[in-house]
Structures are given as C-alpha cells and as structure tokens.
C-alpha positions in Angstrom: 8.8 -23.6 12.9 5.8 -21.4 14.1 5.3 -18.0 14.0 6.2 -16.5 17.7 3.9 -14.5 19.4 4.9 -10.9 20.1 2.8 -8.4 21.9 3.2 -4.5 21.8 3.0 -2.6 25.4 -0.5 -2.3 25.0 -1.3 -6.0 24.7 -1.7 -5.8 20.8 -0.1 -8.0 18.4 3.4 -7.0 16.7 4.1 -7.6 13.2 6.7 -9.7 11.6 8.1 -8.4 8.9 10.8 -9.8 6.2 12.7 -7.4 4.0 14.0 -8.7 0.8 17.0 -7.0 -1.4 19.9 -8.0 -3.2 21.7 -5.1 -1.6 23.0 -5.6 2.1 23.5 -1.6 2.6 19.8 -0.9 1.5 18.2 -3.8 3.5 20.4 -2.9 6.8 18.8 0.6 6.3 15.2 -0.8 5.9 15.7 -3.1 8.7 16.8 -0.1 10.8 13.9 2.1 10.4 11.5 -0.6 10.8 12.8 -1.9 14.1 12.8 1.4 15.6 8.7 1.2 15.3 7.3 -0.3 18.6 4.1 -1.8 16.4 6.6 -3.8 14.3 8.1 -7.1 16.0 10.7 -9.5 14.3 12.2 -8.5 11.6 14.3 -11.0 9.4 15.9 -10.2 5.8 16.7 -12.2 2.6 18.8 -11.4 0.0 17.6 -13.6 -2.5 14.6 -15.1 -4.1 15.5 -18.4 -2.8 16.5 -17.4 0.7 13.0 -15.3 0.9 10.8 -18.5 0.1 13.0 -20.3 2.7 12.7 -17.7 5.5 9.0 -17.4 4.6 8.6 -21.3 5.5 10.6 -20.5 9.1 9.5 -17.5 10.1 5.9 -16.8 8.2 5.9 -13.4 8.4 2.8 -10.9 8.3 4.2 -8.8 5.9 7.0 -9.0 3.1 9.1 -6.0 1.7 10.7 -6.8 -1.4 12.6 -5.1 -4.3 11.1 -4.5 -7.3 13.6 -6.1 -9.7 14.5 -9.0 -7.4 15.5 -11.7 -10.0 14.3 -9.2 -12.4 10.9 -9.5 -11.7 8.1 -7.3 -9.9 7.7 -9.5 -7.5 4.9 -11.4 -9.2 6.4 -15.0 -9.1 7.5 -14.3 -5.6 4.1 -13.5 -4.5 3.0 -17.0 -5.9 5.8 -19.3 -4.2 5.5 -17.0 -0.8 1.7 -17.8 -0.8 2.8 -21.5 0.1 3.2 -20.0 3.8 0.8 -21.2 6.9 -0.4 -17.4 7.0 -0.7 -15.7 3.6 1.8 -12.8 4.1 1.1 -9.3 2.7 3.4 -7.8 -0.2 4.8 -4.4 -0.2 7.1 -4.1 -3.3 9.6 -1.2 -3.6 9.3 0.0 -6.8 11.7 2.6 -9.0 10.6 2.7 -13.1 8.8 -0.1 -13.5 6.4 -0.1 -16.2 2.6 0.6 -15.6 1.3 -2.2 -16.8 3.5 -4.4 -14.6 2.3 -2.5 -11.5 -1.3 -3.1 -12.7 -0.2 -6.6 -12.9 1.3 -6.9 -9.5 -2.0 -5.3 -7.7 -4.1 -7.9 -9.4 -1.6 -10.5 -8.6 -2.3 -9.6 -4.7 0.5 -7.5 -4.1 -0.8 -4.8 -1.1 1.6 -2.3 -1.1 3.4 -0.2 -4.1 6.1 2.0 -2.6 8.5 4.4 -4.6 12.0 5.0 -3.4 11.1 8.6 -2.6 9.3 7.7 0.1 11.0 8.6 3.9 10.8 6.4 7.0 7.5 7.5 8.0 5.9 6.5 4.7 7.9 3.0 4.9 6.2 2.1 8.5 3.1 3.1 7.5 2.8 0.8 4.2 3.9 -1.9 6.5 1.4 -1.2 9.2 -1.7 -0.8 6.2 -0.9 -3.5 4.5 -0.7 -5.6 7.5 -4.6 -4.6 8.3 -5.2 -5.8 4.9 -5.6 -2.1 3.4 -3.7 -1.2 0.2 -0.8 1.2 0.5 0.3 3.2 -2.7 2.8 5.8 -3.1 1.4 9.2 -4.6 3.6 9.3 -7.2 2.6 5.5 -8.2 -1.2 6.2 -7.8 -0.7 8.9 -10.5 0.7 6.9 -12.8 -1.8 4.3 -12.4 -4.6 6.6 -12.7 -2.7 8.3 -16.0 -2.9 5.1 -17.7 -6.0 3.5 -16.5 -8.0 6.7 -17.2 -6.8 7.7 -21.1 -9.1 7.4 -23.3 -11.9 6.5 -20.9 -15.1 8.3 -20.9 -17.4 8.9 -17.5 -20.4 6.3 -17.4 -23.6 6.7 -15.8 -23.4 3.7 -13.6 -19.9 4.9 -11.7 -21.9 8.8 -11.8 -24.4 7.3 -10.0 -22.2 5.5 -7.2 -20.4 8.8 -6.6 -23.9 10.6 -6.1 -24.4 8.0 -3.2 -21.5 9.2 -1.2 -21.9 11.1 1.7 -20.2 14.5 1.9 -17.3 12.8 4.3 -16.7 9.9 1.9 -16.3 12.5 -1.0 -13.8 14.6 1.0 -12.0 11.4 1.3 -12.4 10.1 -2.1 -10.5 13.1 -3.3 -7.7 12.8 -1.0 -7.0 9.4 -1.8 -7.3 10.3 -5.7 -4.6 12.7 -4.8 -2.4 10.2 -3.6 -2.6 10.8 0.4 -2.1 8.2 2.9 -4.8 7.3 5.5 -2.5 9.0 8.3 -2.2 12.3 6.0 -5.9 12.0 5.4 -6.7 11.8 9.1 -4.5 14.4 10.1 -5.8 16.5 7.4 -9.8 16.0 8.3 -9.1 15.4 12.5 -10.2 12.4 12.1 -8.6 8.8 13.2 -6.6 6.3 11.0 -9.5 4.0 11.9 -12.3 6.0 10.8 -10.5 6.8 7.8 -10.4 3.0 6.9 -14.3 2.3 7.8 -15.1 5.4 5.5 -13.1 3.9 2.5 -14.5 0.7 3.2 -17.5 2.1 2.5 -16.6 4.0 -0.6 -15.3 1.0 -2.1 -18.7 -1.1 -1.2 -20.8 2.0 -2.9 -17.8 2.1 -6.0 -17.9 -1.7 -6.6 -14.1 -1.4 -6.2 -11.4 -3.5 -4.3 -8.5 -1.0 -3.5 -7.9 2.6 -3.4 -6.4 3.0 -7.2 -9.6 1.5 -8.6 -11.7 4.0 -6.4 -9.3 6.9 -7.3 -9.7 5.8 -11.1 -13.5 6.0 -10.6 -12.7 9.6 -9.2 -10.5 10.6 -12.1 -13.1 9.4 -14.7 -15.9 11.4 -13.3 -14.5 14.5 -12.7 -14.3 14.3 -9.0 -10.6 15.7 -9.3 -10.5 19.2 -11.1 -7.5 19.0 -13.5 -5.7 21.8 -11.7 -5.4 19.9 -8.3 -4.5 16.9 -10.0 -0.5 17.8 -10.4 -0.3 20.1 -7.3 1.9 19.4 -4.4 0.1 17.6 -1.4 -0.5 19.7 1.5 2.1 19.3 4.2 1.3 16.4 6.6 0.8 17.7 10.6 2.8 15.3 12.9 1.0 13.1 15.2 
C-alpha cells in the first residue's frame, strides 16, 4: 500500500505520523494534538511492537512517535525493523527516566528525536515537524542530562577550540542557545529570525564543528566553556508566541 499524497493549504506536503504506545489514553491524547496541526496529515496508531511493524508497512509514515519503554526497549530494536519501510521513517522517542547511555545509544542508532513527558503540545508538534525535515529534536532536560554524561571528566581540546573560533558571531549565539536546550522555534523567536534561517545556521555550525547533531555540537560548546557555569542550570527565557 503506497503512502497517500496529502497536501496542505499552500500546496506543501503534509506529514504522516504513526503513534506507538501501549496506553490507549495516552495514544488518543497524542493523536488529538497532532491532528490539530495543519502541517500534519494522516495520523495512525499502534498499541504494540508487532502492530507497529505492520502499520509501517501499510501506512509508510514520515515520522513515528514511540513510547520509550515499549516492549522493555528504548525503541532501538523497533528502529531496526521499522527501517524496512520503503521510505525510512524518522523516529521520536517519548522518554521518562531512560538511562543516559541508552539515550546516547538511541541517537547513535539513528533516532532523531528524544522528548520527555514534561513537554507541552507545542513541543510535541515541533518535534514531529523538525525530524520530518531531517533535523534532530531533543528536549531541554534530556539534552542537559546527555551533555553532563558526555562531558564528565573530559578536558577542552585544541581542535575544537579552533573550530569554535571559526564560528561567526551569529553562529556562536545560536550554538549557545542550542547548548542550553532551546528549540529552533525558541531560538528563532529570541533572535527575530525565521526557523529556516536557524536551521541553515545550524548546518553551518555542525559542519564547522564536525558534528552530526545538536547534542554533539552542544557537547563541544560545554567542553570548551562556551556556556558559563551560572547559565547551565538557569531556566530558559519565556518563549514568545508566533
């Protein structure tokens, strides 16, 4: 069965999403939120690992939103099987208290998004939209946990310092906000730029730092003192609505 072509009001392709969770109430809540966004098209659901594999083959979603502890895994095994789809779907994992090393393994396995359950509806939708664009989306609290693990006992290195010195002033501003766990939308609002401009700057930043996602870029920033210690635990500035 081929994926239906669904277009938004401006002719853009709408995103197909598969929600995978073994709790019916949570699934229904996620479905309701996603269906409200005009950029998201068909939304399907699965209650188990086996049903998810079947739905991926039939529905071919662009993005899969999966429970972290589905079948006692963090979605890594699920990712392997779901990649058998004709169009490889991007995966966002809902995480509660997964060990940091499991989160790192998930990113290394190709999972694009890590979302904690303190996220609001806007962050949920943002995570789906971002990973559908081949970007990485990681909740603020998760990115802090990962960076703490990845930077523990590691000293700055000269190659990273040289790479950081090559960043423009705007790129350094954006990197600082990424390292503090801000989303692309929040950064765009704060700097009065479009999200597309933020994504373009991030691609340039990651190329210069030789990193592949925002966790790695943020880790370089922390290791080299880009973020002052006092700012690392501060609450993020309020996000201005668009």
